[in-house]
C-alpha positions as CSV (number, residue, x, y, z in Angstrom):
1,M,9.3,-46.2,-73.0
2,D,11.5,-43.1,-72.6
3,A,10.9,-40.3,-75.1
4,L,14.6,-40.1,-76.0
5,K,14.7,-43.9,-76.9
6,I,11.7,-43.4,-79.1
7,R,13.4,-40.5,-80.9
8,V,16.5,-42.6,-81.5
9,I,14.3,-45.3,-83.1
10,M,12.4,-42.7,-85.1
11,E,15.7,-41.4,-86.5
12,Y,16.6,-44.9,-87.5
13,E,13.2,-45.3,-89.2
14,Y,13.7,-41.9,-90.9
15,R,17.1,-42.9,-92.2
16,R,15.5,-46.1,-93.6
17,S,13.2,-43.8,-95.7
18,S,10.1,-44.7,-93.7
19,N,7.4,-42.1,-93.4
20,A,5.8,-41.3,-90.0
21,A,3.0,-43.8,-90.5
22,Q,5.3,-46.6,-91.5
23,A,7.6,-45.8,-88.5
24,A,4.6,-45.9,-86.1
25,R,3.6,-49.3,-87.5
26,N,7.2,-50.7,-87.2
27,I,7.6,-49.3,-83.7
28,N,4.3,-50.8,-82.6
29,E,5.1,-54.1,-84.2
30,V,8.4,-54.4,-82.3
31,Y,7.6,-52.7,-79.0
32,G,3.9,-53.4,-78.6
33,A,0.6,-51.8,-79.7
34,N,0.2,-48.2,-78.9
35,T,3.9,-47.6,-78.2
36,A,4.0,-45.0,-81.0
37,A,0.5,-43.7,-80.2
38,K,1.7,-42.6,-76.8
39,Q,4.4,-40.5,-78.6
40,T,2.3,-39.3,-81.6
41,H,3.3,-35.6,-81.1
42,C,6.9,-36.7,-80.9
43,L,6.7,-38.8,-84.0
44,F,5.6,-35.9,-86.2
45,W,7.9,-33.4,-84.4
46,C,10.9,-35.7,-85.0
47,F,10.1,-36.3,-88.7
48,T,9.6,-32.5,-89.3
49,R,13.0,-31.8,-87.7
50,F,14.7,-34.6,-89.6
51,R,13.4,-33.3,-92.9
52,S,14.9,-29.9,-92.1
53,G,18.2,-31.5,-91.4
54,N,18.1,-31.2,-87.6
55,F,19.0,-34.5,-86.0
56,D,19.4,-33.2,-82.5
57,L,17.2,-35.5,-80.4
58,K,17.1,-33.4,-77.2
59,N,14.4,-31.0,-76.3
60,E,15.3,-27.3,-76.8
61,P,14.6,-25.1,-73.7
62,H,11.3,-23.2,-74.2
63,G,11.8,-20.7,-71.4
64,R,9.0,-19.4,-69.2
65,P,5.9,-18.1,-71.0
66,K,5.3,-14.4,-70.9
67,T,3.1,-13.2,-68.1
68,L,-0.1,-11.7,-69.5
69,V,-1.5,-10.4,-66.3
70,D,-0.2,-7.5,-64.3
71,K,0.7,-9.2,-60.9
72,E,-0.1,-6.1,-58.8
73,K,-3.5,-5.6,-60.4
74,F,-4.3,-9.3,-60.0
75,K,-3.2,-9.2,-56.4
76,A,-5.5,-6.1,-55.8
77,I,-8.5,-7.9,-57.3
78,V,-8.0,-11.0,-55.2
79,E,-7.5,-9.0,-52.0
80,A,-10.6,-7.0,-52.8
81,D,-12.7,-10.2,-53.1
82,Y,-11.7,-11.2,-49.6
83,T,-13.0,-8.0,-47.9
């Protein structure tokens, strides 16, 4: 099932005053075993956001991680290994 659809269902469960465990049981009961298990990280992420008042269901852009290696030094090391 699409992650956005699961998030909509989770918002519904949250607004019904279900906790994350109850929501997982309800989702699995309706949509089949392990449906919520495939989205466990999303389940707790959503409930944390909802508790803070954030009901935006879309992912926020994370950007590109900071490069930890100097590209020129890395290139020199790789090229040195080939000679």
